[in-house]
C-alpha positions as CSV (number, residue, x, y, z in Angstrom):
1,M,51.1,93.7,74.6
2,Q,54.2,95.1,72.9
3,G,56.1,94.0,76.3
4,I,55.3,90.5,75.8
5,E,56.3,90.3,72.3
6,E,59.5,91.9,73.3
7,L,60.3,89.4,75.8
8,A,59.1,86.7,73.6
9,S,61.4,87.2,70.8
10,Q,64.3,86.0,73.7
11,V,62.6,83.0,74.9
12,D,61.3,79.6,73.7
13,R,57.8,80.0,72.2
14,K,54.9,77.7,72.9
15,I,51.8,80.0,73.0
16,F,51.1,82.1,69.8
17,V,50.4,85.9,70.9
18,D,50.2,87.9,67.6
19,G,52.6,85.7,65.6
20,S,54.6,85.0,68.5
21,E,54.7,82.2,71.2
22,I,55.4,82.6,74.8
23,T,55.0,80.6,78.0
24,R,55.2,81.7,81.6
25,K,57.6,79.1,82.6
26,S,59.8,80.1,79.6
27,L,59.6,83.6,80.9
28,V,60.6,82.6,84.4
29,S,63.6,80.5,82.8
30,F,64.7,83.4,80.9
31,I,64.7,85.5,84.2
32,L,66.3,82.7,86.0
33,E,69.4,82.9,83.7
34,K,70.0,86.2,83.7
35,H,69.9,86.4,88.0
36,R,72.4,83.1,87.9
37,R,74.5,85.1,85.4
38,K,74.8,88.0,87.5
39,L,75.4,85.9,90.7
40,K,78.1,84.1,88.9
41,E,79.8,87.3,87.6
42,S,79.5,88.8,91.2
43,A,81.2,85.6,92.9
44,E,84.1,85.7,90.1
45,E,84.7,89.7,90.8
46,R,84.8,89.3,94.5
47,K,87.0,86.3,93.8
48,R,89.4,88.5,91.9
49,L,89.1,91.4,94.2
50,A,89.9,89.4,97.3
51,G,93.3,88.6,95.8
52,E,93.8,92.1,95.1
53,V,93.0,93.0,98.7
54,E,95.3,90.3,100.0
55,R,98.2,91.7,97.8
56,I,97.8,95.2,98.6
57,R,97.5,94.7,102.3
58,G,100.5,93.0,102.2
59,E,101.9,96.0,100.6
60,V,100.4,98.3,102.7
61,E,101.8,96.4,106.1
62,E,105.2,96.7,104.5
63,E,105.3,100.2,104.0
64,K,104.0,101.0,107.6
65,K,106.5,98.9,108.8
66,R,109.3,100.9,107.0
67,R,107.8,104.3,107.6
68,D,107.7,103.1,111.3
69,E,111.4,102.1,111.1
70,L,112.6,105.3,109.8
71,N,110.7,107.5,112.3
72,R,112.0,105.5,115.0
73,K,115.7,106.3,113.9
74,V,114.5,110.1,113.2
75,Q,113.8,109.7,117.1
76,E,116.9,108.3,118.2
77,L,118.8,110.8,116.2
78,K,116.5,113.5,118.1
79,R,117.4,112.2,121.4
80,E,121.3,112.1,120.5
81,R,121.1,115.7,119.0
82,Q,119.0,117.1,122.6
83,R,121.9,115.2,124.8
84,L,124.5,117.0,122.9
85,K,122.8,120.4,123.1
86,E,122.6,119.8,126.9
87,E,126.2,118.8,127.2
88,N,127.2,121.9,125.3
89,R,125.0,123.9,127.3
90,Q,126.6,122.7,130.6
91,L,130.3,123.2,128.7
92,R,129.3,126.8,128.2
93,G,128.6,127.3,131.7
94,E,132.0,126.0,132.8
95,F,133.7,127.8,130.0
96,F,132.8,131.4,131.2
97,R,133.2,130.3,134.9
98,L,136.5,129.6,134.3
99,I,136.8,133.0,132.5
100,E,135.4,134.8,135.3
101,A,137.6,133.1,138.1
102,E,140.6,134.1,136.3
103,R,139.3,137.8,135.9
104,K,137.9,138.2,139.0
105,N,140.2,141.0,140.1
106,E,140.0,142.6,136.7
107,P,137.2,144.9,135.1
108,P,135.7,142.6,132.8
109,R,136.3,143.5,128.9
110,K,133.4,144.9,127.0
111,E,134.2,142.5,124.1
112,V,134.0,139.4,126.4
113,K,130.4,140.6,127.7
114,L,129.2,141.0,124.4
115,Y,130.3,137.8,122.9
116,R,129.1,136.0,126.1
117,K,125.7,137.4,125.5
118,Y,125.6,136.6,122.0
119,I,126.5,133.0,122.6
120,E,123.6,133.2,125.5
121,D,121.3,134.5,123.0
122,L,122.1,131.8,120.3
123,E,122.2,129.1,122.8
124,W,118.5,130.0,124.1
125,K,117.0,130.3,120.4
126,L,118.4,127.1,120.0
127,Q,116.5,125.5,123.0
128,T,113.2,127.5,122.9
129,E,112.4,128.4,119.3
130,A,111.2,126.0,116.7
131,I,113.5,126.6,113.9
132,T,114.3,124.9,110.5
133,L,117.5,122.7,110.1
134,E,119.1,125.1,107.8
135,T,118.7,127.8,110.6
136,E,120.0,125.8,113.1
137,K,123.1,124.8,111.2
138,R,123.8,128.5,110.5
139,I,123.4,129.2,114.2
140,L,125.8,126.6,115.3
141,K,128.5,127.9,112.8
142,E,128.1,131.4,114.6
143,M,128.5,130.0,118.0
144,R,131.7,128.4,117.1
145,E,133.1,131.3,115.7
146,A,131.8,133.2,118.8
147,Y,133.7,130.7,121.0
148,A,136.8,131.1,119.0
149,K,136.9,134.5,119.4
150,L,136.5,134.3,123.3
151,K,139.4,131.9,123.4
152,E,141.7,134.7,121.5
153,L,140.7,137.4,123.9
154,T,141.0,135.3,127.1
155,H,143.9,132.7,126.5
156,P,146.9,135.1,126.8
157,E,145.7,135.8,130.3
158,K,145.1,132.3,131.7
159,I,147.5,130.1,133.8
160,E,148.5,127.0,132.0
161,E,145.8,124.6,134.3
162,I,143.0,126.8,133.0
163,N,144.3,127.1,129.3
164,Q,144.5,123.7,129.1
165,R,140.7,123.3,130.2
166,I,139.4,125.9,128.0
167,A,141.3,124.2,125.3
168,E,139.5,120.9,126.1
169,I,136.1,122.6,126.5
170,T,136.2,124.3,123.3
171,K,137.5,121.3,121.5
172,R,134.6,119.3,123.0
173,I,131.8,121.8,122.0
174,G,133.1,122.1,118.5
175,E,133.1,118.1,118.2
176,N,129.5,118.4,119.7
177,M,128.5,121.0,117.1
178,A,130.1,119.1,114.0
179,R,128.1,116.0,115.2
180,I,125.1,118.0,115.6
181,E,125.4,119.3,112.0
182,E,125.8,115.4,110.8
183,L,122.8,114.4,112.7
184,H,120.8,117.0,111.0
185,T,121.7,115.7,107.6
186,E,121.0,111.9,108.5
187,M,117.5,113.1,109.9
188,A,116.6,115.0,107.1
189,G,117.7,112.1,105.0
190,Y,115.4,109.7,107.1
191,V,112.3,112.0,107.4
192,E,112.4,112.3,103.5
193,E,112.5,108.7,102.9
194,S,109.7,108.0,105.6
195,N,107.5,110.6,103.8
196,V,107.8,108.6,100.8
197,H,106.8,105.3,102.5
198,H,103.9,107.3,104.2
199,R,102.6,108.5,101.0
200,R,102.7,104.9,99.7
201,Y,101.0,103.9,102.9
202,V,98.2,106.2,102.5
203,E,97.5,105.5,98.5
204,G,97.4,101.6,99.6
205,V,95.0,102.3,102.5
206,K,92.7,104.3,100.3
207,R,92.8,101.9,97.5
208,L,91.9,99.2,100.2
209,R,88.7,101.1,101.5
210,E,87.8,101.4,97.6
211,L,88.1,97.8,97.2
212,E,86.5,96.9,100.5
213,S,83.4,98.8,99.6
214,R,83.3,97.3,96.3
215,M,83.5,93.9,97.8
216,K,80.7,94.9,100.5
217,W,78.3,96.0,97.8
218,L,79.1,92.7,95.8
219,E,78.0,90.9,98.7
220,H,74.7,92.6,98.9
221,V,74.3,91.9,95.0
222,S,75.0,88.2,95.5
223,K,72.5,88.0,98.6
224,R,69.8,89.9,96.4
225,E,70.5,87.7,93.6
226,E,70.1,84.4,95.4
227,E,67.1,85.8,97.0
228,A,65.8,86.3,93.5
229,I,66.7,83.1,92.1
230,Q,64.9,81.5,95.0
231,F,61.6,83.7,94.3
232,W,61.8,82.8,90.5
233,S,62.3,79.2,91.1
234,E,59.4,78.9,93.1
235,M,57.3,81.2,90.7
236,G,58.6,78.7,87.9
237,E,57.1,75.5,89.5
238,R,53.7,77.2,89.9
239,M,53.9,78.6,86.2
240,S,54.3,75.1,84.9
241,E,50.8,74.2,86.2
242,E,49.4,77.5,84.8
243,D,51.0,77.0,81.4
244,R,49.0,73.6,81.4
245,K,45.8,75.3,82.0
246,D,46.4,77.7,79.6
247,S,45.7,75.0,76.9
248,E,42.0,74.9,78.3
249,R,41.5,78.5,78.5
250,P,39.9,81.1,75.7
251,F,42.5,82.6,73.7
252,E,41.7,86.0,75.0
253,E,41.7,85.1,78.7
254,V,45.1,83.7,78.0
255,L,46.4,87.2,76.9
256,S,45.0,88.7,79.7
257,I,46.8,86.7,82.1
258,L,49.9,87.0,80.5
259,E,49.7,90.6,80.5
260,K,49.0,90.6,84.2
261,F,51.9,88.4,84.7
262,Y,54.3,90.3,82.5
263,A,53.3,93.4,84.4
264,T,54.3,91.4,87.8
265,I,57.6,90.7,86.2
266,E,58.0,94.5,85.2
267,E,57.1,95.6,88.6
268,K,59.6,92.8,90.2
269,R,62.3,94.2,88.0
270,S,61.6,98.0,88.9
271,A,62.1,96.9,92.4
272,E,65.2,95.3,92.0
273,E,66.8,98.0,90.1
274,E,65.7,100.4,92.9
275,E,67.6,97.9,95.3
276,E,70.6,98.2,93.2
277,M,70.7,101.7,93.0
278,E,70.4,102.0,96.8
279,L,73.1,99.6,97.3
280,K,75.4,101.6,95.3
281,K,74.4,104.6,96.9
282,K,75.4,103.1,100.5
283,A,78.6,101.5,98.9
284,A,79.8,105.1,97.8
285,E,79.5,106.5,101.4
């Protein structure tokens, strides 16, 4: 009885129940208005979210495009760096062959052997180990100094032609090392910038998924509201005839019927609430 009175306070009243009046049709009209309002709100939110999704998708695509461009530049610089390293390795081989050719009839100096081994070890470390840019820069500096020392040790004893070629090799190796250092700096800048765009891309994708999940849930809500509107519209047509018959029924019978009808409404509403909770749970997964 109390439930009928509570709902009756929100709708048009025609049949009096403990001082209040109510009809089945007015109850159905009230419920229909609630579902139509929720359907409208759902449609408006979906429209707003669709615009936001389109905007964010454009931003995400732009961030991805910029990130990929920077990554391609990094790969290009890596290939150039590797080419220079390989060229230096070949020049190093020629450098030592020239020294050996000139000194083949003389006992090798201990210092030459030591510097040669030192340079070979540094070159091997550059080619095979995963090291930081700062460590690689330090190794390249040590190699330049070692090459310069070797030149000092061997230069006075070489004929002019060999001296000239050694000077050319030493110069070229130095130029390559300087360019490798420049490439390190360029690569570090591109990598840092690429990481910024990647973070924005990841954040955008995450936001897109959230919005798309919300829109999917709203689609379920709209479908549920449309089904509810259809159900209660058909119920309203039947209730108009039942309201007419109430005028011919005893008052006690009308109360009993209305209580059963209200229980039906409550059961339907509980089912809708359970369905809505289930939809929210699925949307959050």
